[in-house]
C-alpha positions as CSV (number, residue, x, y, z in Angstrom):
1,M,-15.1,8.1,14.0
2,S,-13.6,6.1,16.8
3,R,-17.0,4.2,17.0
4,H,-16.7,3.2,13.3
5,T,-13.2,1.8,13.1
6,T,-11.6,-1.3,14.6
7,Y,-8.7,0.9,16.0
8,R,-11.3,2.7,18.2
9,I,-9.4,5.9,17.2
10,G,-10.4,9.1,15.3
11,G,-12.2,12.4,15.6
12,P,-15.5,13.3,14.0
13,A,-16.5,13.3,10.3
14,A,-18.4,16.3,9.1
15,L,-21.1,14.0,7.7
16,L,-22.0,10.4,8.0
17,I,-24.4,9.2,5.3
18,D,-25.9,5.7,5.3
19,C,-26.9,4.7,1.8
20,D,-29.4,1.9,1.6
21,S,-29.7,1.7,-2.2
22,V,-28.1,2.7,-5.5
23,P,-30.5,5.7,-5.8
24,D,-29.3,6.8,-2.3
25,L,-25.7,6.6,-3.6
26,A,-26.6,8.5,-6.7
27,A,-28.3,11.3,-4.7
28,A,-25.6,11.5,-2.1
29,T,-22.7,11.7,-4.5
30,S,-24.5,14.2,-6.7
31,I,-25.3,16.5,-3.9
32,L,-21.8,16.2,-2.4
33,A,-20.3,17.0,-5.8
34,E,-22.5,20.1,-6.2
35,E,-21.5,21.3,-2.8
36,G,-17.8,20.5,-3.3
37,V,-17.7,18.2,-0.3
38,P,-15.1,15.4,-0.4
39,W,-16.3,11.9,0.5
40,R,-15.0,8.4,1.2
41,V,-16.8,5.1,1.5
42,L,-16.2,3.2,4.7
43,G,-17.0,-0.5,5.5
44,K,-16.3,-1.8,9.0
45,G,-13.2,0.4,9.3
46,S,-11.0,-2.6,9.8
47,N,-8.1,-1.2,7.8
48,V,-8.4,2.6,8.5
49,L,-6.7,5.1,10.8
50,V,-8.7,8.3,11.2
51,S,-7.0,11.5,12.2
52,D,-7.5,12.8,15.7
53,D,-9.0,15.9,14.1
54,G,-11.5,13.8,12.2
55,Y,-12.4,14.1,8.5
56,N,-13.7,17.3,7.0
57,G,-15.9,15.5,4.5
58,A,-18.6,12.9,4.2
59,V,-18.3,9.3,5.1
60,L,-20.6,7.1,3.1
61,T,-21.6,3.6,4.4
62,L,-23.5,0.9,2.5
63,G,-26.8,-0.1,4.1
64,R,-29.8,-2.4,3.4
65,D,-29.5,-3.3,-0.3
66,F,-25.8,-3.9,-0.1
67,K,-26.0,-6.3,2.8
68,R,-27.6,-9.2,0.9
69,H,-25.9,-12.3,-0.5
70,A,-27.1,-15.6,-2.1
71,L,-25.6,-18.8,-3.4
72,E,-26.4,-19.4,-7.1
73,D,-25.0,-22.9,-7.8
74,E,-21.2,-22.4,-7.9
75,R,-21.5,-18.6,-7.8
76,L,-21.9,-16.6,-4.6
77,R,-23.5,-13.2,-5.4
78,T,-22.9,-10.7,-2.5
79,G,-23.4,-7.1,-1.7
80,A,-20.3,-5.0,-0.8
81,G,-21.7,-4.3,2.6
82,V,-21.9,-7.9,3.7
83,I,-19.5,-8.9,6.5
84,L,-16.9,-11.2,4.9
85,A,-17.2,-13.7,7.8
86,A,-20.9,-14.3,6.9
87,V,-20.0,-15.1,3.3
88,V,-17.2,-17.5,4.4
89,R,-19.6,-19.2,6.9
90,D,-22.4,-19.6,4.3
91,A,-20.0,-21.0,1.7
92,F,-18.8,-23.6,4.1
93,S,-22.3,-24.5,5.2
94,A,-23.2,-25.1,1.5
95,G,-20.1,-27.3,1.0
96,R,-18.4,-24.7,-1.3
97,T,-14.7,-24.2,-1.5
98,G,-12.7,-21.1,-2.4
99,L,-13.0,-18.9,0.6
100,E,-11.1,-20.9,3.2
101,F,-8.3,-18.4,3.2
102,A,-10.6,-15.7,4.4
103,V,-11.7,-17.3,7.7
104,G,-10.9,-14.8,10.4
105,V,-10.4,-11.9,8.1
106,P,-12.3,-8.9,9.4
107,G,-14.3,-6.3,7.4
108,T,-16.8,-6.3,4.6
109,V,-16.7,-7.9,1.1
110,G,-16.2,-4.4,-0.4
111,G,-13.2,-3.8,1.8
112,A,-11.8,-7.2,1.0
113,L,-12.2,-6.5,-2.8
114,A,-10.6,-3.1,-2.5
115,M,-7.6,-4.5,-0.7
116,N,-7.5,-7.9,-2.4
117,A,-7.6,-9.4,1.0
118,G,-6.1,-12.8,1.8
119,S,-2.9,-14.5,2.8
120,R,0.6,-14.4,1.1
121,D,-0.4,-17.3,-1.1
122,E,-4.2,-16.8,-1.6
123,W,-6.4,-13.8,-2.1
124,I,-9.9,-12.9,-3.0
125,G,-9.1,-11.6,-6.5
126,T,-8.5,-15.2,-7.7
127,I,-12.1,-16.2,-7.2
128,V,-13.9,-13.0,-8.4
129,E,-16.0,-13.5,-11.5
130,S,-17.3,-10.0,-11.7
131,V,-17.7,-6.8,-9.7
132,T,-20.4,-4.2,-10.0
133,L,-19.4,-0.6,-9.4
134,F,-21.4,2.6,-9.0
135,V,-19.7,5.4,-10.9
136,P,-21.0,8.8,-9.9
137,G,-22.6,10.6,-12.8
138,Q,-22.7,7.4,-14.8
139,G,-24.5,4.7,-12.9
140,L,-23.8,1.0,-12.5
141,V,-20.8,-0.5,-14.4
142,G,-19.9,-4.2,-14.5
143,V,-16.2,-5.3,-14.5
144,R,-15.1,-8.9,-15.1
145,G,-12.6,-10.3,-12.6
146,P,-9.7,-10.6,-15.1
147,E,-10.2,-6.9,-16.0
148,V,-9.3,-5.8,-12.5
149,A,-5.7,-4.8,-11.7
150,W,-5.2,-7.1,-8.7
151,G,-2.0,-6.7,-6.8
152,Y,-0.6,-7.7,-3.4
153,R,-3.0,-6.0,-0.9
154,R,-4.4,-3.7,-3.5
155,S,-6.7,-3.4,-6.5
156,D,-7.8,-0.6,-8.8
157,L,-11.5,-0.9,-8.0
158,T,-11.9,2.1,-5.7
159,A,-10.2,4.2,-8.4
160,R,-13.0,3.2,-10.8
161,G,-16.0,3.7,-8.6
162,I,-17.9,2.5,-5.5
163,I,-17.9,-1.3,-5.1
164,V,-21.6,-2.4,-4.7
165,E,-21.7,-6.1,-5.5
166,A,-19.5,-9.0,-6.6
167,A,-19.9,-12.6,-7.9
168,L,-17.5,-15.0,-6.4
169,R,-16.6,-18.4,-7.8
170,V,-17.2,-21.1,-5.1
171,L,-17.0,-24.7,-6.3
172,E,-18.3,-27.8,-4.7
173,G,-15.7,-29.3,-2.3
174,D,-15.2,-31.9,0.3
175,E,-16.8,-30.6,3.5
176,V,-14.3,-32.4,5.8
177,H,-11.3,-30.9,3.9
178,I,-12.9,-27.4,3.9
179,R,-13.5,-27.6,7.6
180,R,-9.9,-28.8,8.4
181,T,-8.4,-26.1,6.2
182,M,-10.5,-23.4,7.9
183,E,-9.8,-24.6,11.4
184,A,-6.1,-24.7,10.7
185,S,-6.2,-21.2,9.3
186,L,-8.2,-19.9,12.3
187,R,-5.8,-21.6,14.8
188,R,-2.9,-20.0,13.0
189,R,-4.5,-16.5,13.1
190,K,-5.3,-16.9,16.8
191,R,-1.8,-18.0,17.6
192,S,0.0,-15.4,15.6
193,Q,-2.2,-12.3,15.8
194,P,-3.1,-10.0,18.7
195,L,-6.9,-10.5,18.5
196,G,-7.5,-9.2,22.0
197,L,-6.6,-5.6,21.4
198,P,-8.0,-3.0,18.9
199,S,-5.9,-2.8,15.7
200,A,-6.3,-2.3,12.0
201,G,-4.6,-5.6,11.1
202,S,-1.3,-5.7,9.4
203,V,0.2,-2.2,9.2
204,F,2.7,-2.8,6.4
205,V,2.7,-4.7,3.2
206,N,5.2,-7.6,3.2
207,P,8.1,-6.7,0.9
208,E,8.9,-9.1,-1.9
209,S,10.5,-12.3,-0.5
210,D,10.4,-11.1,3.1
211,S,8.1,-10.4,6.0
212,A,7.4,-7.0,7.4
213,G,6.9,-8.6,10.8
214,R,10.3,-10.3,10.7
215,L,12.0,-7.1,9.7
216,I,10.4,-5.0,12.4
217,E,11.2,-7.6,15.1
218,A,14.8,-7.9,13.8
219,A,15.1,-4.1,14.2
220,G,14.3,-4.5,17.9
221,L,10.9,-2.8,17.8
222,K,8.6,-5.6,19.0
223,G,6.8,-4.3,22.1
224,V,7.9,-0.6,21.6
225,R,5.3,1.8,22.7
226,I,4.5,5.5,21.9
227,G,1.7,6.8,24.0
228,G,-1.2,4.3,23.8
229,A,0.1,2.7,20.6
230,Q,2.3,-0.3,20.8
231,V,4.0,-2.6,18.4
232,S,2.4,-5.9,19.3
233,D,4.5,-8.4,21.2
234,V,2.5,-11.2,19.4
235,H,3.1,-10.0,15.8
236,A,5.4,-7.1,15.1
237,N,3.5,-6.1,12.0
238,F,0.5,-5.1,14.1
239,I,0.3,-1.8,16.0
240,V,-2.3,-2.2,18.7
241,N,-4.3,0.4,20.7
242,A,-3.0,-0.7,24.1
243,G,-5.3,1.9,25.8
244,G,-6.1,5.5,25.0
245,A,-4.0,5.6,21.8
246,T,-4.4,8.5,19.5
247,A,-3.9,8.6,15.7
248,A,-0.8,10.8,16.4
249,D,0.6,7.9,18.5
250,V,0.1,5.4,15.8
251,V,1.6,7.7,13.1
252,A,4.6,8.3,15.2
253,L,5.1,4.6,15.7
254,V,4.6,4.0,11.9
255,K,7.3,6.6,11.2
256,L,9.7,5.1,13.8
257,I,9.3,1.6,12.2
258,R,9.8,2.8,8.7
259,D,12.9,4.9,9.5
260,T,14.4,2.1,11.7
261,V,13.8,-0.7,9.2
262,K,15.1,1.4,6.3
263,E,18.2,2.3,8.3
264,T,18.9,-1.3,9.5
265,N,17.9,-3.2,6.3
266,G,17.7,-0.7,3.5
267,I,14.0,-1.6,2.9
268,E,11.3,1.0,2.9
269,L,8.1,-0.5,4.2
270,R,4.8,0.5,2.5
271,P,1.8,1.0,4.8
272,E,-1.2,-1.2,4.2
273,V,-3.4,0.8,6.5
274,R,-5.4,3.6,4.9
275,F,-5.4,7.1,6.4
276,L,-8.5,9.3,6.5
277,G,-8.3,12.9,7.4
278,S,-5.4,15.3,7.8
279,F,-2.0,14.0,9.0
280,D,1.3,15.6,9.6
281,E,3.5,14.3,6.8
282,S,6.7,15.0,8.6
């Protein structure tokens, strides 16, 4: 799985199934259920840490039919497998506003919806008109945006089914203003994030009224390394693969950060990164 995650870390999955259509999803989930095989859906793996032992189950990816998107007046209809950057680019090209906050955010539309991706002040859930889910054994189910339980860096969508499509509200805007906003956001990301090394983005959710990066840096952990995993010296809320890192290295660093921040500040940080496979819970 190291070839399928932005961390470039992880052992093999028992099965990798590319589903090009809804019938493919229906067949795959039905057979896996009959055989008692656990499964997970994976986008670009930009927010996932896979165990060094891999995953004893099936990894489902969304192919052909889920990689299409089209602008319909002030609505952008997009498959869950579309790269988020492509949606942002095409909205800008059409002079539509609403997605400026997502410039530079890695991963797919489906992953962005699952994690309610965005900044501290803006997130994708605010522009979602509707989401289409595939529910195994039931079929396609539509959910209106306001019916989704959006939270900071989370939503309840994956608990309901497999995200296959979404309609995003993108209104007409001033192209110059959109460009300036996106350029400023991209400059900020390049300046404040370690884009040159493999990572899974922010490791911890920012606690209310504070910053996980600030707390980690204040605890003296910026630049600390275990094996090939290192707390970034650019942004302390990133753990980067500095070379040959294992999942065990990253998990050990996550535990050190949580324990140290709790000891020094009394705050227990909650991981934003998703874990796939078997991990030592100690």
